[in-house]
Chimera marker file (.cmm) of the C-alpha trace (Angstrom):
<marker_set name="trace">
<marker id="1" x="5.149" y="-2.452" z="-19.981" r="1" g="1" b="0" radius="0.5"/>
<marker id="2" x="7.043" y="-2.452" z="-16.702" r="1" g="1" b="0" radius="0.5"/>
<marker id="3" x="5.255" y="-3.851" z="-13.665" r="1" g="1" b="0" radius="0.5"/>
<marker id="4" x="4.715" y="-1.445" z="-10.797" r="1" g="1" b="0" radius="0.5"/>
<marker id="5" x="6.612" y="-2.813" z="-7.764" r="1" g="1" b="0" radius="0.5"/>
<marker id="6" x="3.697" y="-1.919" z="-5.506" r="1" g="1" b="0" radius="0.5"/>
<marker id="7" x="1.536" y="-4.603" z="-7.148" r="1" g="1" b="0" radius="0.5"/>
<marker id="8" x="3.612" y="-7.291" z="-5.410" r="1" g="1" b="0" radius="0.5"/>
<marker id="9" x="3.980" y="-5.328" z="-2.182" r="1" g="1" b="0" radius="0.5"/>
<marker id="10" x="0.230" y="-4.709" z="-1.901" r="1" g="1" b="0" radius="0.5"/>
<marker id="11" x="-0.468" y="-8.396" z="-2.587" r="1" g="1" b="0" radius="0.5"/>
<marker id="12" x="2.052" y="-9.407" z="0.102" r="1" g="1" b="0" radius="0.5"/>
<marker id="13" x="0.400" y="-7.075" z="2.603" r="1" g="1" b="0" radius="0.5"/>
<marker id="14" x="-3.064" y="-8.425" z="1.767" r="1" g="1" b="0" radius="0.5"/>
<marker id="15" x="-1.916" y="-12.065" z="2.024" r="1" g="1" b="0" radius="0.5"/>
<marker id="16" x="-0.213" y="-11.543" z="5.376" r="1" g="1" b="0" radius="0.5"/>
<marker id="17" x="3.280" y="-12.091" z="3.979" r="1" g="1" b="0" radius="0.5"/>
<marker id="18" x="4.228" y="-8.660" z="5.341" r="1" g="1" b="0" radius="0.5"/>
<marker id="19" x="2.769" y="-6.709" z="8.249" r="1" g="1" b="0" radius="0.5"/>
<marker id="20" x="3.222" y="-3.216" z="6.841" r="1" g="1" b="0" radius="0.5"/>
<marker id="21" x="4.128" y="-1.322" z="3.714" r="1" g="1" b="0" radius="0.5"/>
<marker id="22" x="6.147" y="1.895" z="3.932" r="1" g="1" b="0" radius="0.5"/>
<marker id="23" x="5.563" y="4.409" z="1.135" r="1" g="1" b="0" radius="0.5"/>
<marker id="24" x="7.877" y="7.389" z="0.831" r="1" g="1" b="0" radius="0.5"/>
<marker id="25" x="6.540" y="10.723" z="-0.391" r="1" g="1" b="0" radius="0.5"/>
<marker id="26" x="8.422" y="10.462" z="-3.690" r="1" g="1" b="0" radius="0.5"/>
<marker id="27" x="6.789" y="7.079" z="-4.410" r="1" g="1" b="0" radius="0.5"/>
<marker id="28" x="3.221" y="7.885" z="-3.392" r="1" g="1" b="0" radius="0.5"/>
<marker id="29" x="1.877" y="8.324" z="-6.934" r="1" g="1" b="0" radius="0.5"/>
<marker id="30" x="3.301" y="4.923" z="-7.944" r="1" g="1" b="0" radius="0.5"/>
<marker id="31" x="1.600" y="3.359" z="-4.920" r="1" g="1" b="0" radius="0.5"/>
<marker id="32" x="-1.663" y="5.203" z="-5.584" r="1" g="1" b="0" radius="0.5"/>
<marker id="33" x="-1.755" y="4.001" z="-9.188" r="1" g="1" b="0" radius="0.5"/>
<marker id="34" x="-2.007" y="0.399" z="-7.966" r="1" g="1" b="0" radius="0.5"/>
<marker id="35" x="-4.006" y="1.063" z="-4.785" r="1" g="1" b="0" radius="0.5"/>
<marker id="36" x="-6.848" y="2.782" z="-6.661" r="1" g="1" b="0" radius="0.5"/>
<marker id="37" x="-7.482" y="-0.363" z="-8.726" r="1" g="1" b="0" radius="0.5"/>
<marker id="38" x="-7.910" y="-2.626" z="-5.677" r="1" g="1" b="0" radius="0.5"/>
<marker id="39" x="-11.455" y="-3.766" z="-4.858" r="1" g="1" b="0" radius="0.5"/>
<marker id="40" x="-10.535" y="-3.844" z="-1.152" r="1" g="1" b="0" radius="0.5"/>
<marker id="41" x="-8.676" y="-0.524" z="-1.072" r="1" g="1" b="0" radius="0.5"/>
<marker id="42" x="-10.593" y="0.560" z="2.044" r="1" g="1" b="0" radius="0.5"/>
<marker id="43" x="-8.876" y="-2.239" z="3.957" r="1" g="1" b="0" radius="0.5"/>
<marker id="44" x="-5.470" y="-0.606" z="3.488" r="1" g="1" b="0" radius="0.5"/>
<marker id="45" x="-5.123" y="1.797" z="6.398" r="1" g="1" b="0" radius="0.5"/>
<marker id="46" x="-2.391" y="4.409" z="6.196" r="1" g="1" b="0" radius="0.5"/>
<marker id="47" x="-0.681" y="6.125" z="9.102" r="1" g="1" b="0" radius="0.5"/>
<marker id="48" x="1.081" y="9.387" z="8.256" r="1" g="1" b="0" radius="0.5"/>
<marker id="49" x="4.643" y="9.811" z="9.480" r="1" g="1" b="0" radius="0.5"/>
<marker id="50" x="7.171" y="12.641" z="9.188" r="1" g="1" b="0" radius="0.5"/>
<marker id="51" x="8.378" y="13.965" z="5.822" r="1" g="1" b="0" radius="0.5"/>
<marker id="52" x="5.491" y="12.492" z="3.841" r="1" g="1" b="0" radius="0.5"/>
<marker id="53" x="6.145" y="8.858" z="4.742" r="1" g="1" b="0" radius="0.5"/>
<marker id="54" x="3.030" y="6.686" z="5.099" r="1" g="1" b="0" radius="0.5"/>
<marker id="55" x="2.906" y="3.273" z="6.758" r="1" g="1" b="0" radius="0.5"/>
<marker id="56" x="0.091" y="1.086" z="5.429" r="1" g="1" b="0" radius="0.5"/>
<marker id="57" x="-1.351" y="-1.930" z="7.210" r="1" g="1" b="0" radius="0.5"/>
<marker id="58" x="-4.070" y="-4.269" z="6.002" r="1" g="1" b="0" radius="0.5"/>
<marker id="59" x="-7.199" y="-4.509" z="8.116" r="1" g="1" b="0" radius="0.5"/>
<marker id="60" x="-9.656" y="-7.307" z="7.354" r="1" g="1" b="0" radius="0.5"/>
<marker id="61" x="-13.202" y="-6.017" z="6.964" r="1" g="1" b="0" radius="0.5"/>
<marker id="62" x="-15.572" y="-7.214" z="9.654" r="1" g="1" b="0" radius="0.5"/>
<link id1="1" id2="2" r="1" g="1" b="0" radius="0.2"/>
<link id1="2" id2="3" r="1" g="1" b="0" radius="0.2"/>
<link id1="3" id2="4" r="1" g="1" b="0" radius="0.2"/>
<link id1="4" id2="5" r="1" g="1" b="0" radius="0.2"/>
<link id1="5" id2="6" r="1" g="1" b="0" radius="0.2"/>
<link id1="6" id2="7" r="1" g="1" b="0" radius="0.2"/>
<link id1="7" id2="8" r="1" g="1" b="0" radius="0.2"/>
<link id1="8" id2="9" r="1" g="1" b="0" radius="0.2"/>
<link id1="9" id2="10" r="1" g="1" b="0" radius="0.2"/>
<link id1="10" id2="11" r="1" g="1" b="0" radius="0.2"/>
<link id1="11" id2="12" r="1" g="1" b="0" radius="0.2"/>
<link id1="12" id2="13" r="1" g="1" b="0" radius="0.2"/>
<link id1="13" id2="14" r="1" g="1" b="0" radius="0.2"/>
<link id1="14" id2="15" r="1" g="1" b="0" radius="0.2"/>
<link id1="15" id2="16" r="1" g="1" b="0" radius="0.2"/>
<link id1="16" id2="17" r="1" g="1" b="0" radius="0.2"/>
<link id1="17" id2="18" r="1" g="1" b="0" radius="0.2"/>
<link id1="18" id2="19" r="1" g="1" b="0" radius="0.2"/>
<link id1="19" id2="20" r="1" g="1" b="0" radius="0.2"/>
<link id1="20" id2="21" r="1" g="1" b="0" radius="0.2"/>
<link id1="21" id2="22" r="1" g="1" b="0" radius="0.2"/>
<link id1="22" id2="23" r="1" g="1" b="0" radius="0.2"/>
<link id1="23" id2="24" r="1" g="1" b="0" radius="0.2"/>
<link id1="24" id2="25" r="1" g="1" b="0" radius="0.2"/>
<link id1="25" id2="26" r="1" g="1" b="0" radius="0.2"/>
<link id1="26" id2="27" r="1" g="1" b="0" radius="0.2"/>
<link id1="27" id2="28" r="1" g="1" b="0" radius="0.2"/>
<link id1="28" id2="29" r="1" g="1" b="0" radius="0.2"/>
<link id1="29" id2="30" r="1" g="1" b="0" radius="0.2"/>
<link id1="30" id2="31" r="1" g="1" b="0" radius="0.2"/>
<link id1="31" id2="32" r="1" g="1" b="0" radius="0.2"/>
<link id1="32" id2="33" r="1" g="1" b="0" radius="0.2"/>
<link id1="33" id2="34" r="1" g="1" b="0" radius="0.2"/>
<link id1="34" id2="35" r="1" g="1" b="0" radius="0.2"/>
<link id1="35" id2="36" r="1" g="1" b="0" radius="0.2"/>
<link id1="36" id2="37" r="1" g="1" b="0" radius="0.2"/>
<link id1="37" id2="38" r="1" g="1" b="0" radius="0.2"/>
<link id1="38" id2="39" r="1" g="1" b="0" radius="0.2"/>
<link id1="39" id2="40" r="1" g="1" b="0" radius="0.2"/>
<link id1="40" id2="41" r="1" g="1" b="0" radius="0.2"/>
<link id1="41" id2="42" r="1" g="1" b="0" radius="0.2"/>
<link id1="42" id2="43" r="1" g="1" b="0" radius="0.2"/>
<link id1="43" id2="44" r="1" g="1" b="0" radius="0.2"/>
<link id1="44" id2="45" r="1" g="1" b="0" radius="0.2"/>
<link id1="45" id2="46" r="1" g="1" b="0" radius="0.2"/>
<link id1="46" id2="47" r="1" g="1" b="0" radius="0.2"/>
<link id1="47" id2="48" r="1" g="1" b="0" radius="0.2"/>
<link id1="48" id2="49" r="1" g="1" b="0" radius="0.2"/>
<link id1="49" id2="50" r="1" g="1" b="0" radius="0.2"/>
<link id1="50" id2="51" r="1" g="1" b="0" radius="0.2"/>
<link id1="51" id2="52" r="1" g="1" b="0" radius="0.2"/>
<link id1="52" id2="53" r="1" g="1" b="0" radius="0.2"/>
<link id1="53" id2="54" r="1" g="1" b="0" radius="0.2"/>
<link id1="54" id2="55" r="1" g="1" b="0" radius="0.2"/>
<link id1="55" id2="56" r="1" g="1" b="0" radius="0.2"/>
<link id1="56" id2="57" r="1" g="1" b="0" radius="0.2"/>
<link id1="57" id2="58" r="1" g="1" b="0" radius="0.2"/>
<link id1="58" id2="59" r="1" g="1" b="0" radius="0.2"/>
<link id1="59" id2="60" r="1" g="1" b="0" radius="0.2"/>
<link id1="60" id2="61" r="1" g="1" b="0" radius="0.2"/>
<link id1="61" id2="62" r="1" g="1" b="0" radius="0.2"/>
</marker_set>
């Protein structure tokens, strides 16, 4: 089975290796497939942009 590329990108965002993750509208379902399985999914905060683009940032829970 092929690995979803968002598994690595979500891990990089969580670990601080990247500051944001840009998800295009066409890729949202691929992103969601991985995001829904994350125990800390509430820490991924998305900011809607134009044309369905979403920029996610990781926010540590307090």
